[in-house]
C-alpha positions as YAML, in Angstrom:
chain: A
units: angstrom
residues:
- id: 1
  name: MET
  ca: [-188.75, 31.41, -187.35]
- id: 2
  name: PHE
  ca: [-191.45, 28.82, -188.07]
- id: 3
  name: ILE
  ca: [-191.79, 25.44, -186.40]
- id: 4
  name: ILE
  ca: [-193.64, 22.51, -188.00]
- id: 5
  name: TYR
  ca: [-196.03, 20.62, -185.72]
- id: 6
  name: ARG
  ca: [-197.96, 17.36, -186.08]
- id: 7
  name: PHE
  ca: [-201.61, 18.41, -186.30]
- id: 8
  name: GLN
  ca: [-202.91, 15.29, -184.57]
- id: 9
  name: ASN
  ca: [-201.08, 15.79, -181.29]
- id: 10
  name: GLY
  ca: [-199.29, 19.14, -181.52]
- id: 11
  name: ARG
  ca: [-195.81, 17.61, -181.29]
- id: 12
  name: ILE
  ca: [-192.86, 19.43, -182.81]
- id: 13
  name: ILE
  ca: [-191.49, 17.85, -185.99]
- id: 14
  name: ARG
  ca: [-188.73, 20.29, -186.93]
- id: 15
  name: GLN
  ca: [-187.94, 23.87, -187.88]
- id: 16
  name: ALA
  ca: [-189.28, 24.97, -191.25]
- id: 17
  name: THR
  ca: [-187.04, 26.43, -193.90]
- id: 18
  name: ASP
  ca: [-187.76, 29.96, -195.14]
- id: 19
  name: GLN
  ca: [-189.06, 28.49, -198.40]
- id: 20
  name: GLU
  ca: [-191.38, 26.11, -196.53]
- id: 21
  name: SER
  ca: [-192.79, 28.82, -194.27]
- id: 22
  name: SER
  ca: [-193.44, 31.11, -197.24]
- id: 23
  name: ARG
  ca: [-195.17, 28.28, -199.07]
- id: 24
  name: TYR
  ca: [-197.26, 27.47, -195.98]
- id: 25
  name: LEU
  ca: [-198.45, 31.07, -195.57]
- id: 26
  name: GLU
  ca: [-199.31, 31.28, -199.26]
- id: 27
  name: GLU
  ca: [-201.22, 28.00, -199.09]
- id: 28
  name: LEU
  ca: [-203.07, 29.12, -195.97]
- id: 29
  name: SER
  ca: [-204.07, 32.45, -197.54]
- id: 30
  name: LYS
  ca: [-206.02, 30.59, -200.23]
- id: 31
  name: LYS
  ca: [-208.15, 28.71, -197.69]
- id: 32
  name: SER
  ca: [-211.44, 29.74, -196.12]
- id: 33
  name: LYS
  ca: [-211.49, 31.56, -192.78]
- id: 34
  name: ASP
  ca: [-212.50, 28.38, -190.95]
- id: 35
  name: ASP
  ca: [-209.63, 26.42, -192.50]
- id: 36
  name: GLN
  ca: [-207.23, 29.25, -191.71]
- id: 37
  name: LEU
  ca: [-208.31, 29.04, -188.07]
- id: 38
  name: SER
  ca: [-207.28, 25.38, -187.76]
- id: 39
  name: GLY
  ca: [-204.19, 25.92, -189.92]
- id: 40
  name: GLU
  ca: [-203.69, 22.32, -191.04]
- id: 41
  name: VAL
  ca: [-202.25, 21.39, -194.42]
- id: 42
  name: LYS
  ca: [-201.11, 18.14, -196.00]
- id: 43
  name: GLY
  ca: [-197.56, 17.32, -195.04]
- id: 44
  name: ASP
  ca: [-196.57, 15.50, -198.21]
- id: 45
  name: VAL
  ca: [-195.56, 18.70, -200.04]
- id: 46
  name: TYR
  ca: [-193.03, 19.28, -197.23]
- id: 47
  name: GLY
  ca: [-191.71, 15.71, -197.32]
- id: 48
  name: LEU
  ca: [-193.82, 14.69, -194.32]
- id: 49
  name: THR
  ca: [-196.78, 12.39, -193.73]
- id: 50
  name: GLY
  ca: [-200.24, 13.25, -192.41]
- id: 51
  name: LEU
  ca: [-201.55, 16.71, -191.52]
- id: 52
  name: ILE
  ca: [-199.23, 19.38, -190.16]
- id: 53
  name: TYR
  ca: [-199.38, 23.05, -189.18]
- id: 54
  name: MET
  ca: [-196.76, 25.74, -188.62]
- id: 55
  name: GLN
  ca: [-196.39, 28.49, -186.05]
- id: 56
  name: GLU
  ca: [-194.03, 31.43, -185.95]
- id: 57
  name: ILE
  ca: [-192.17, 31.70, -182.66]
- id: 58
  name: SER
  ca: [-189.45, 33.97, -181.32]
- id: 59
  name: ASP
  ca: [-185.80, 32.94, -181.34]
- id: 60
  name: GLU
  ca: [-185.85, 33.24, -177.55]
- id: 61
  name: LYS
  ca: [-188.33, 30.37, -177.39]
- id: 62
  name: THR
  ca: [-186.23, 28.06, -179.54]
- id: 63
  name: LYS
  ca: [-183.16, 28.03, -177.35]
- id: 64
  name: LYS
  ca: [-181.84, 24.52, -176.69]
- id: 65
  name: ASN
  ca: [-184.03, 22.51, -174.31]
- id: 66
  name: SER
  ca: [-186.38, 25.48, -173.87]
- id: 67
  name: HIS
  ca: [-190.14, 25.12, -174.26]
- id: 68
  name: SER
  ca: [-191.14, 28.28, -172.46]
- id: 69
  name: THR
  ca: [-190.53, 32.01, -172.37]
- id: 70
  name: LYS
  ca: [-190.06, 33.71, -169.02]
- id: 71
  name: CYS
  ca: [-191.19, 37.30, -168.67]
- id: 72
  name: GLU
  ca: [-192.34, 39.59, -165.91]
- id: 73
  name: ILE
  ca: [-195.89, 40.69, -165.13]
- id: 74
  name: THR
  ca: [-196.24, 43.87, -163.10]
- id: 75
  name: TYR
  ca: [-199.19, 44.06, -160.70]
- id: 76
  name: PHE
  ca: [-200.19, 47.50, -159.45]
- id: 77
  name: ASP
  ca: [-201.49, 47.73, -155.88]
- id: 78
  name: VAL
  ca: [-203.98, 50.44, -156.83]
- id: 79
  name: ALA
  ca: [-205.80, 50.84, -160.15]
- id: 80
  name: GLY
  ca: [-205.83, 54.14, -161.99]
- id: 81
  name: LYS
  ca: [-203.93, 57.04, -163.49]
- id: 82
  name: GLU
  ca: [-200.95, 56.96, -161.13]
- id: 83
  name: ASN
  ca: [-199.76, 53.91, -163.09]
- id: 84
  name: SER
  ca: [-199.82, 55.56, -166.52]
- id: 85
  name: ASP
  ca: [-196.13, 56.36, -166.90]
- id: 86
  name: GLU
  ca: [-194.98, 52.93, -165.76]
- id: 87
  name: THR
  ca: [-197.58, 51.16, -167.92]
- id: 88
  name: LEU
  ca: [-196.40, 53.00, -171.03]
- id: 89
  name: GLU
  ca: [-192.75, 52.31, -170.20]
- id: 90
  name: LEU
  ca: [-193.40, 48.60, -169.63]
- id: 91
  name: ALA
  ca: [-195.37, 48.36, -172.89]
- id: 92
  name: LYS
  ca: [-192.63, 50.12, -174.84]
- id: 93
  name: LYS
  ca: [-189.98, 47.80, -173.42]
- id: 94
  name: ARG
  ca: [-192.01, 44.67, -174.28]
- id: 95
  name: ALA
  ca: [-192.79, 45.94, -177.77]
- id: 96
  name: LEU
  ca: [-189.11, 46.43, -178.50]
- id: 97
  name: GLU
  ca: [-188.27, 43.01, -177.04]
- id: 98
  name: ARG
  ca: [-190.92, 41.24, -179.12]
- id: 99
  name: GLY
  ca: [-190.51, 43.26, -182.30]
- id: 100
  name: ILE
  ca: [-194.10, 44.50, -182.10]
- id: 101
  name: LYS
  ca: [-194.80, 47.41, -184.45]
- id: 102
  name: THR
  ca: [-198.32, 48.48, -183.44]
- id: 103
  name: VAL
  ca: [-199.61, 49.71, -180.07]
- id: 104
  name: ILE
  ca: [-203.22, 50.77, -179.50]
- id: 105
  name: ILE
  ca: [-203.88, 53.01, -176.49]
- id: 106
  name: ALA
  ca: [-207.18, 54.03, -174.93]
- id: 107
  name: SER
  ca: [-207.28, 57.79, -174.37]
- id: 108
  name: ILE
  ca: [-210.52, 59.71, -173.83]
- id: 109
  name: THR
  ca: [-209.23, 63.28, -173.51]
- id: 110
  name: GLY
  ca: [-205.79, 62.90, -175.08]
- id: 111
  name: GLU
  ca: [-203.80, 63.20, -171.84]
- id: 112
  name: THR
  ca: [-202.53, 59.62, -172.05]
- id: 113
  name: ALA
  ca: [-201.97, 60.00, -175.80]
- id: 114
  name: SER
  ca: [-199.73, 62.99, -175.14]
- id: 115
  name: LYS
  ca: [-197.67, 60.96, -172.65]
- id: 116
  name: ALA
  ca: [-197.43, 58.08, -175.13]
- id: 117
  name: LEU
  ca: [-196.10, 60.37, -177.87]
- id: 118
  name: LYS
  ca: [-193.22, 61.34, -175.62]
- id: 119
  name: LYS
  ca: [-192.62, 57.81, -174.36]
- id: 120
  name: PHE
  ca: [-192.51, 56.15, -177.80]
- id: 121
  name: LYS
  ca: [-190.65, 58.95, -179.57]
- id: 122
  name: GLY
  ca: [-187.64, 57.67, -181.48]
- id: 123
  name: THR
  ca: [-189.08, 54.20, -182.08]
- id: 124
  name: ASP
  ca: [-190.64, 52.84, -185.29]
- id: 125
  name: ILE
  ca: [-193.76, 51.74, -183.44]
- id: 126
  name: MET
  ca: [-197.11, 52.89, -184.86]
- id: 127
  name: LEU
  ca: [-199.50, 54.30, -182.24]
- id: 128
  name: LEU
  ca: [-203.28, 54.16, -182.52]
- id: 129
  name: MET
  ca: [-204.99, 56.42, -179.98]
- id: 130
  name: ALA
  ca: [-208.44, 54.95, -179.32]
- id: 131
  name: THR
  ca: [-210.95, 57.50, -178.14]
- id: 132
  name: CYS
  ca: [-214.72, 57.89, -177.86]
- id: 133
  name: ASN
  ca: [-217.26, 60.56, -178.76]
- id: 134
  name: ALA
  ca: [-220.32, 58.94, -177.21]
- id: 135
  name: CYS
  ca: [-219.62, 59.01, -173.47]
- id: 136
  name: ASN
  ca: [-222.05, 61.02, -171.37]
- id: 137
  name: GLY
  ca: [-220.29, 63.47, -169.10]
- id: 138
  name: CYS
  ca: [-216.79, 62.88, -170.50]
- id: 139
  name: ASP
  ca: [-214.52, 65.47, -172.07]
- id: 140
  name: LEU
  ca: [-213.69, 64.91, -175.73]
- id: 141
  name: PHE
  ca: [-210.23, 64.28, -177.15]
- id: 142
  name: SER
  ca: [-208.21, 67.49, -177.28]
- id: 143
  name: LYS
  ca: [-208.04, 68.91, -180.82]
- id: 144
  name: GLU
  ca: [-204.56, 70.24, -180.11]
- id: 145
  name: ILE
  ca: [-203.27, 66.82, -179.04]
- id: 146
  name: TRP
  ca: [-205.08, 65.25, -182.01]
- id: 147
  name: ARG
  ca: [-203.01, 67.46, -184.32]
- id: 148
  name: GLU
  ca: [-199.83, 66.53, -182.43]
- id: 149
  name: VAL
  ca: [-200.60, 62.83, -182.85]
- id: 150
  name: GLU
  ca: [-201.12, 63.17, -186.60]
- id: 151
  name: LYS
  ca: [-198.06, 65.40, -186.99]
- id: 152
  name: ALA
  ca: [-195.98, 62.63, -185.37]
- id: 153
  name: GLY
  ca: [-197.30, 60.14, -187.96]
- id: 154
  name: HIS
  ca: [-199.75, 58.32, -185.70]
- id: 155
  name: LYS
  ca: [-203.56, 58.11, -185.69]
- id: 156
  name: VAL
  ca: [-206.55, 58.89, -183.50]
- id: 157
  name: ILE
  ca: [-209.56, 56.61, -184.06]
- id: 158
  name: TYR
  ca: [-213.02, 56.31, -182.54]
- id: 159
  name: THR
  ca: [-213.68, 52.99, -180.83]
- id: 160
  name: ASN
  ca: [-217.04, 53.65, -179.23]
- id: 161
  name: GLU
  ca: [-218.20, 50.87, -176.94]
- id: 162
  name: ASP
  ca: [-221.62, 50.54, -178.56]
- id: 163
  name: ALA
  ca: [-220.00, 49.84, -181.96]
- id: 164
  name: VAL
  ca: [-218.73, 46.44, -180.78]
- id: 165
  name: PRO
  ca: [-221.25, 43.61, -180.15]
- id: 166
  name: PHE
  ca: [-219.76, 42.73, -176.76]
- id: 167
  name: PRO
  ca: [-222.00, 40.15, -175.00]
- id: 168
  name: PRO
  ca: [-222.83, 41.29, -171.44]
- id: 169
  name: GLU
  ca: [-221.45, 38.02, -170.06]
- id: 170
  name: ALA
  ca: [-218.12, 38.68, -171.76]
- id: 171
  name: VAL
  ca: [-218.02, 42.25, -170.41]
- id: 172
  name: LEU
  ca: [-218.51, 40.93, -166.89]
- id: 173
  name: ALA
  ca: [-215.97, 38.13, -167.34]
- id: 174
  name: TYR
  ca: [-213.22, 40.47, -168.52]
- id: 175
  name: ARG
  ca: [-214.04, 43.05, -165.84]
- id: 176
  name: ARG
  ca: [-213.52, 40.27, -163.28]
- id: 177
  name: ILE
  ca: [-209.89, 40.30, -164.41]
- id: 178
  name: CYS
  ca: [-209.72, 44.10, -164.52]
- id: 179
  name: GLU
  ca: [-211.55, 46.90, -166.31]
- id: 180
  name: GLY
  ca: [-208.60, 47.65, -168.55]
- id: 181
  name: MET
  ca: [-208.58, 44.07, -169.88]
- id: 182
  name: LYS
  ca: [-212.10, 44.50, -171.22]
- id: 183
  name: VAL
  ca: [-211.17, 47.82, -172.86]
- id: 184
  name: CYS
  ca: [-207.97, 46.40, -174.40]
- id: 185
  name: ILE
  ca: [-210.02, 43.73, -176.15]
- id: 186
  name: GLN
  ca: [-212.80, 46.13, -177.15]
- id: 187
  name: ILE
  ca: [-210.56, 48.74, -178.77]
- id: 188
  name: THR
  ca: [-208.56, 46.07, -180.61]
- id: 189
  name: MET
  ca: [-211.71, 44.49, -182.07]
- id: 190
  name: SER
  ca: [-213.04, 47.90, -183.08]
- id: 191
  name: ALA
  ca: [-209.77, 48.82, -184.80]
- id: 192
  name: VAL
  ca: [-209.83, 45.56, -186.77]
- id: 193
  name: ASP
  ca: [-213.49, 46.06, -187.70]
- id: 194
  name: GLN
  ca: [-212.59, 49.51, -189.08]
- id: 195
  name: GLY
  ca: [-209.58, 48.25, -191.03]
- id: 196
  name: TYR
  ca: [-206.84, 49.94, -188.99]
- id: 197
  name: ILE
  ca: [-205.37, 46.60, -187.86]
- id: 198
  name: VAL
  ca: [-204.96, 43.42, -189.91]
- id: 199
  name: PRO
  ca: [-206.55, 40.29, -188.38]
- id: 200
  name: GLY
  ca: [-203.89, 38.03, -186.94]
- id: 201
  name: GLU
  ca: [-201.42, 40.84, -186.23]
- id: 202
  name: LYS
  ca: [-199.80, 40.71, -182.81]
- id: 203
  name: LEU
  ca: [-199.92, 44.08, -181.11]
- id: 204
  name: ILE
  ca: [-199.94, 45.62, -177.66]
- id: 205
  name: ALA
  ca: [-203.19, 47.06, -176.31]
- id: 206
  name: ILE
  ca: [-203.15, 49.51, -173.41]
- id: 207
  name: ALA
  ca: [-206.12, 50.72, -171.35]
- id: 208
  name: GLY
  ca: [-207.07, 51.64, -167.81]
- id: 209
  name: THR
  ca: [-209.69, 51.97, -165.12]
- id: 210
  name: GLY
  ca: [-212.46, 54.48, -165.75]
- id: 211
  name: GLY
  ca: [-212.83, 57.55, -163.57]
- id: 212
  name: LYS
  ca: [-216.60, 57.57, -163.25]
- id: 213
  name: SER
  ca: [-217.40, 57.02, -159.56]
- id: 214
  name: TYR
  ca: [-213.69, 56.21, -158.97]
- id: 215
  name: GLY
  ca: [-211.56, 59.24, -158.15]
- id: 216
  name: LYS
  ca: [-208.21, 57.58, -158.92]
- id: 217
  name: GLY
  ca: [-209.34, 56.36, -162.32]
- id: 218
  name: TRP
  ca: [-208.55, 57.29, -165.96]
- id: 219
  name: GLY
  ca: [-205.05, 57.08, -167.35]
- id: 220
  name: VAL
  ca: [-203.80, 53.54, -168.09]
- id: 221
  name: ASP
  ca: [-202.88, 50.60, -165.87]
- id: 222
  name: THR
  ca: [-203.27, 47.53, -168.12]
- id: 223
  name: ALA
  ca: [-201.23, 46.32, -171.09]
- id: 224
  name: VAL
  ca: [-201.41, 43.02, -172.99]
- id: 225
  name: ILE
  ca: [-200.04, 41.44, -176.13]
- id: 226
  name: ILE
  ca: [-203.03, 40.35, -178.17]
- id: 227
  name: GLU
  ca: [-203.52, 38.61, -181.50]
- id: 228
  name: ALA
  ca: [-205.98, 40.85, -183.27]
- id: 229
  name: LEU
  ca: [-209.37, 39.66, -184.47]
- id: 230
  name: GLY
  ca: [-212.52, 41.47, -185.53]
- id: 231
  name: SER
  ca: [-215.57, 41.30, -183.29]
- id: 232
  name: THR
  ca: [-217.35, 38.63, -185.36]
- id: 233
  name: GLU
  ca: [-214.37, 36.28, -185.34]
- id: 234
  name: PHE
  ca: [-213.47, 36.98, -181.71]
- id: 235
  name: PHE
  ca: [-216.86, 35.87, -180.44]
- id: 236
  name: THR
  ca: [-217.21, 32.91, -182.80]
- id: 237
  name: TYR
  ca: [-216.58, 29.65, -180.98]
- id: 238
  name: PRO
  ca: [-213.99, 27.43, -182.74]
- id: 239
  name: GLN
  ca: [-215.60, 24.48, -184.51]
- id: 240
  name: THR
  ca: [-213.79, 21.79, -182.53]
- id: 241
  name: MET
  ca: [-212.23, 21.49, -179.10]
- id: 242
  name: LYS
  ca: [-208.87, 20.92, -180.79]
- id: 243
  name: ASP
  ca: [-209.22, 24.27, -182.58]
- id: 244
  name: LEU
  ca: [-210.01, 25.93, -179.26]
- id: 245
  name: LYS
  ca: [-206.97, 24.43, -177.54]
- id: 246
  name: LEU
  ca: [-204.51, 25.04, -180.37]
- id: 247
  name: TYR
  ca: [-205.74, 28.35, -181.80]
- id: 248
  name: GLY
  ca: [-208.36, 29.79, -179.46]
- id: 249
  name: GLN
  ca: [-205.97, 31.73, -177.22]
- id: 250
  name: LYS
  ca: [-205.70, 35.33, -178.42]
- id: 251
  name: ILE
  ca: [-204.38, 37.19, -175.36]
- id: 252
  name: ARG
  ca: [-200.74, 36.16, -175.62]
- id: 253
  name: GLU
  ca: [-199.11, 37.96, -172.70]
- id: 254
  name: VAL
  ca: [-200.15, 40.15, -169.79]
- id: 255
  name: ILE
  ca: [-197.58, 42.90, -169.31]
- id: 256
  name: CYS
  ca: [-199.18, 44.70, -166.40]
- id: 257
  name: MET
  ca: [-202.52, 45.11, -164.63]
- id: 258
  name: PRO
  ca: [-203.97, 46.21, -161.27]
- id: 259
  name: ARG
  ca: [-204.52, 43.43, -158.75]
...
């Protein structure tokens, strides 16, 4: 369901028809990346005046007199692998609630990937297992589990940290939230850069707290809904403050994280 907004002040005008939303998406696809970011189009072709934009929202959000969506965030008392099963279960539940079809999961050795295969079995959700082959002192992804992932119709991809131009300040800022938050963003950007995820797709990213110098680490303890962007676009500052306020937010929901 698409809602039409007044571009000048962000006020709701009305719900768009299916024909109008299709026309809007087609019109937007012909614009440059910068114009797609702001999303504005002339309203006259929709019987409206001035500039407008449209956004797709869930039916839950359009209930009468409702301008918000209430959902739970789970905070774990301790970071690390003991939260893996619950994190995967919470992510699966939210994916089914939101109609999300892609989940990317950080898994160095394949242990978490193996758990995810069991947890998401029977759903139509595509799993991307994000691993690394450039970590000093870390075991590599199990070849046996790799075959199991591919046999189940999912994928294992390399999302090495040094392949993403992550500014040190951004690394620190996201780690201040939690380590898994930084990894969720990193693996999503890397997957977009490699063509595994389409920019603009809403997906769930899952990651955890590393085990180096932290005995309870590895596994997963963080899950977020994120609107995917490649690394170049993610770290490009929107041209105007209005663009930043209306379109700059890319982490849509926090599902769980350690506190």
